[in-house]
SEKE-308566 format. One line per 10 residues: number of its first residue (from 1); their letters; for each residue z, x, y of N, C-alpha, C. Coordinates in pm, whole numbers, m for minus. Example, Ala and Ser with C-alpha at 12.3 -4.5 7.8 and 13.67 -1.06 7.14 Angstrom:
1 = AS = 780/1319/m569/780/1230/m450/780/1320/m330; 708/1285/m225/714/1367/m106/787/1290/3;
END
This chain:
1 = XXXXXXXXXX = m2041/m5531/m6176/m1904/m5484/m6170/m1830/m5525/m6299; m1746/m5437/m6343/m1667/m5465/m6463/m1568/m5577/m6439; m1534/m5643/m6547/m1431/m5747/m6543/m1295/m5682/m6517; m1223/m5731/m6418/m1092/m5677/m6386/m985/m5748/m6469; m886/m5670/m6511/m772/m5723/m6585/m647/m5690/m6505; m565/m5789/m6481/m441/m5769/m6407/m332/m5723/m6502; m262/m5615/m6462/m150/m5561/m6539/m26/m5553/m6452; 85/m5544/m6515/211/m5532/m6443/287/m5415/m6503; 366/m5346/m6423/447/m5236/m6475/578/m5230/m6398; 678/m5170/m6462/809/m5153/m6400/836/m5005/m6385;
11 = XXXXXXXXXX = 873/m4964/m6264/909/m4824/m6237/1031/m4820/m6146; 1097/m4705/m6147/1213/m4690/m6059/1171/m4699/m5914; 1263/m4745/m5828/1235/m4767/m5687/1191/m4637/m5621; 1258/m4526/m5651/1218/m4398/m5591/1077/m4359/m5628; 1040/m4382/m5754/903/m4352/m5798/802/m4444/m5729; 839/m4568/m5709/751/m4664/m5637/730/m4617/m5494; 833/m4569/m5429/821/m4519/m5290/727/m4397/m5286; 743/m4307/m5384/656/m4190/m5389/511/m4231/m5416; 492/m4330/m5504/357/m4381/m5532/296/m4439/m5402; 372/m4519/m5330/322/m4576/m5206/285/m4469/m5104;
21 = XXXXXXXXXX = 365/m4363/m5098/335/m4251/m5010/206/m4181/m5050; 187/m4162/m5182/62/m4098/m5232/m59/m4183/m5198; m47/m4314/m5219/m157/m4405/m5188/m196/m4394/m5040; m95/m4399/m4955/m120/m4391/m4809/m175/m4254/m4771; m110/m4146/m4818/m149/m4011/m4779/m288/m3973/m4826; m335/m4033/m4935/m468/m4005/m4988/m575/m4102/m4940; m535/m4192/m4850/m632/m4283/m4789/m684/m4398/m4873; m609/m4432/m4976/m649/m4545/m5061/m614/m4676/m4991; m696/m4779/m5015/m668/m4909/m4957/m555/m4982/m5030; m539/m4949/m5160/m435/m5017/m5236/m394/m4933/m5357;
31 = XXXXXXXXXX = m282/m4972/m5421/m232/m4899/m5537/m324/m4905/m5655; m394/m5018/m5670/m482/m5035/m5785/m592/m4929/m5788; m655/m4904/m5673/m760/m4801/m5668/m704/m4664/m5701; m586/m4636/m5650/m523/m4508/m5677/m491/m4491/m5826; m435/m4593/m5886/m400/m4589/m6030/m525/m4577/m6115; m632/m4648/m6079/m758/m4637/m6155/m809/m4493/m6154; m802/m4428/m6036/m846/m4290/m6027/m756/m4196/m6109; m627/m4220/m6108/m538/m4141/m6193/m575/m4152/m6339; m602/m4273/m6383/m641/m4295/m6524/m771/m4226/m6555; m869/m4240/m6467/m999/m4172/m6489/m982/m4023/m6499;
41 = XXXXXXXXXX = m900/m3966/m6408/m878/m3823/m6410/m811/m3779/m6542; m719/m3858/m6591/m651/m3825/m6716/m752/m3830/m6832; m840/m3928/m6832/m944/m3940/m6936/m1033/m3816/m6934; m1076/m3772/m6817/m1159/m3653/m6804/m1083/m3532/m6860; m958/m3515/m6820/m881/m3402/m6870/m863/m3405/m7021; m839/m3523/m7076/m825/m3536/m7221/m954/m3499/m7293; m1068/m3539/m7237/m1197/m3506/m7300/m1223/m3356/m7291; m1183/m3290/m7182/m1197/m3147/m7172/m1107/m3079/m7275; m986/m3126/m7288/m894/m3066/m7384/m936/m3091/m7529; m1007/m3199/m7554/m1053/m3229/m7690/m1179/m3150/m7722;
51 = XXXXXXXXXX = m1233/m3079/m7624/m1351/m2994/m7639/m1474/m3076/m7678; m1486/m3197/m7625/m1607/m3275/m7643/m1711/m3234/m7541; m1826/m3301/m7542/m1929/m3268/m7443/m1883/m3310/m7306; m1897/m3220/m7211/m1852/m3245/m7075/m1958/m3196/m6977; m1944/m3234/m6852/m2025/m3179/m6743/m1930/m3124/m6640; m1982/m3028/m6564/m1901/m2967/m6460/m1992/m2907/m6354; m1933/m2879/m6240/m2004/m2805/m6137/m1921/m2682/m6107; m1983/m2569/m6112/m1920/m2442/m6077/m1973/m2400/m5939; m1882/m2384/m5846/m1917/m2338/m5712/m1867/m2194/m5699; m1955/m2105/m5667/m1914/m1965/m5646/m1961/m1918/m5509;
61 = XXXXXXXXXX = m1879/m1838/m5447/m1912/m1772/m5321/m1904/m1624/m5350; m2009/m1551/m5313/m2012/m1410/m5348/m2086/m1328/m5243; m2061/m1196/m5248/m2126/m1102/m5160/m2259/m1059/m5227; m2369/m1102/m5170/m2498/m1071/m5235/m2539/m926/m5218; m2464/m849/m5141/m2490/m705/m5129/m2422/m626/m5239; m2337/m689/m5319/m2274/m621/m5431/m2380/m581/m5531; m2391/m454/m5559/m2495/m400/m5646/m2496/m466/m5783; m2609/m526/m5820/m2631/m582/m5951/m2572/m720/m5973; m2498/m772/m5876/m2430/m901/m5897/m2527/m1017/m5915; m2625/m1026/m5829/m2723/m1135/m5836/m2791/m1135/m5972;
71 = XXXXXXXXXX = m2829/m1017/m6020/m2896/m1006/m6150/m2804/m1050/m6264; m2675/m1011/m6254/m2579/m1048/m6358/m2559/m1200/m6361; m2550/m1263/m6243/m2533/m1407/m6236/m2653/m1479/m6296; m2772/m1432/m6263/m2894/m1493/m6316/m2902/m1472/m6468; m2866/m1354/m6514/m2870/m1329/m6659/m2772/m1417/m6734; m2651/m1433/m6680/m2552/m1521/m6746/m2605/m1664/m6756; m2671/m1710/m6648/m2724/m1847/m6650/m2839/m1860/m6749; m2925/m1761/m6757/m3040/m1767/m6848/m2997/m1760/m6994; m2885/m1693/m7020/m2839/m1674/m7158/m2717/m1762/m7187; m2711/m1877/m7123/m2594/m1964/m7137/m2608/m2064/m7251;
81 = XXXXXXXXXX = m2711/m2052/m7329/m2729/m2146/m7438/m2769/m2285/m7392; m2837/m2292/m7279/m2884/m2421/m7228/m2778/m2502/m7155; m2665/m2438/m7122/m2556/m2510/m7053/m2585/m2535/m6905; m2674/m2457/m6847/m2704/m2474/m6702/m2811/m2581/m6687; m2776/m2686/m6616/m2871/m2795/m6589/m2950/m2771/m6462; m2883/m2720/m6359/m2946/m2696/m6231/m2853/m2607/m6149; m2915/m2539/m6050/m2833/m2460/m5959/m2898/m2464/m5820; m2811/m2450/m5720/m2855/m2447/m5582/m2794/m2322/m5517; m2874/m2251/m5447/m2832/m2126/m5382/m2846/m2146/m5230; m2742/m2109/m5157/m2748/m2118/m5011/m2693/m1989/m4950;
91 = XXXXXXXXXX = m2745/m1954/m4834/m2699/m1837/m4760/m2597/m1880/m4657; m2475/m1829/m4670/m2368/m1865/m4575/m2364/m1771/m4457; m2394/m1644/m4479/m2394/m1548/m4373/m2483/m1430/m4418; m2484/m1322/m4342/m2562/m1206/m4380/m2516/m1149/m4513; m2388/m1159/m4545/m2334/m1101/m4669/m2302/m1204/m4776; m2271/m1325/m4735/m2219/m1424/m4833/m2323/m1528/m4873; m2322/m1555/m5001/m2404/m1664/m5058/m2313/m1758/m5137; m2359/m1877/m5156/m2289/m1973/m5241/m2387/m2031/m5340; m2339/m2055/m5460/m2420/m2122/m5562/m2338/m2237/m5617; m2404/m2349/m5638/m2345/m2463/m5706/m2427/m2479/m5833;
101 = XXXXXXXXXX = m2359/m2467/m5946/m2426/m2464/m6076/m2375/m2582/m6159; m2466/m2671/m6195/m2430/m2786/m6278/m2441/m2746/m6424; m2333/m2774/m6501/m2323/m2729/m6638/m2295/m2847/m6734; m2341/m2834/m6858/m2310/m2935/m6961/m2293/m2864/m7095; m2193/m2909/m7171/m2170/m2851/m7302/m2027/m2877/m7348; m1984/m2804/m7450/m1848/m2815/m7497/m1754/m2754/m7393; m1640/m2816/m7374/m1547/m2776/m7269/m1512/m2628/m7269; m1476/m2577/m7387/m1437/m2437/m7396/m1554/m2344/m7365; m1677/m2379/m7405/m1793/m2298/m7374/m1817/m2292/m7221; m1802/m2408/m7159/m1823/m2416/m7013/m1715/m2334/m6941;
111 = XXXXXXXXXX = m1593/m2343/m6985/m1484/m2262/m6925/m1513/m2113/m6939; m1558/m2071/m7057/m1587/m1929/m7079/m1702/m1882/m6990; m1807/m1963/m6976/m1920/m1927/m6890/m1871/m1915/m6744; m1792/m2012/m6697/m1741/m2008/m6561/m1655/m1885/m6540; m1568/m1853/m6636/m1481/m1735/m6623/m1562/m1607/m6621; m1670/m1601/m6699/m1752/m1480/m6702/m1822/m1458/m6568; m1854/m1566/m6497/m1915/m1550/m6365/m1807/m1518/m6262; m1692/m1584/m6274/m1585/m1566/m6174/m1532/m1422/m6171; m1525/m1356/m6286/m1465/m1224/m6292/m1558/m1111/m6248; m1683/m1141/m6221/m1776/m1038/m6178/m1736/m980/m6042;
121 = XXXXXXXXXX = m1749/m850/m6030/m1719/m786/m5903/m1813/m835/m5794; m1753/m878/m5683/m1830/m930/m5570/m1819/m1082/m5556; m1774/m1149/m5663/m1748/m1294/m5655/m1615/m1311/m5583; m1620/m1378/m5469/m1499/m1393/m5389/m1422/m1520/m5418; m1492/m1621/m5467/m1425/m1749/m5498/m1510/m1823/m5602; m1441/m1887/m5694/m1509/m1972/m5792/m1424/m2092/m5821; m1483/m2208/m5828/m1411/m2331/m5854/m1491/m2415/m5951; m1428/m2454/m6061/m1489/m2537/m6162/m1440/m2680/m6143; m1535/m2770/m6115/m1502/m2911/m6096/m1539/m2986/m6225; m1441/m3050/m6287/m1459/m3111/m6418/m1505/m3256/m6410;
131 = XXX = m1591/m3294/m6502/m1632/m3432/m6517/m1667/m3453/m6666; m1705/m3572/m6702/m1747/m3596/m6838/m1883/m3661/m6842; m1947/m3648/m6953/m2080/m3710/m6964/m2067/m3845/m7034;
END
């Protein structure tokens, strides 16, 4: 475990009350854990905005009966410049499938790849979950 450093900060009472509500409503045991996660999330966002190497998971839900959609999704993944690390395909119903695709590369390239899959006809939902490497 990393060495912990104790810090102190001053905030307005109203902001403190809202912080306490967020901690409670999100199920955190204490403010420190909540603040650590806020900082980590900001670091991830900054790395994405700096266009450094990042990792992400793209989850898509689509109608597999849409003509040519499966082939287009596979082709995009095969021609992604090595950004696709792994994918998992599951059948949700007779018509719907979901894929979870793990990606790595420059932030803007990953966003473009995700957008190119999301805009295909028959894709009903797409969500890009950001992380860093």
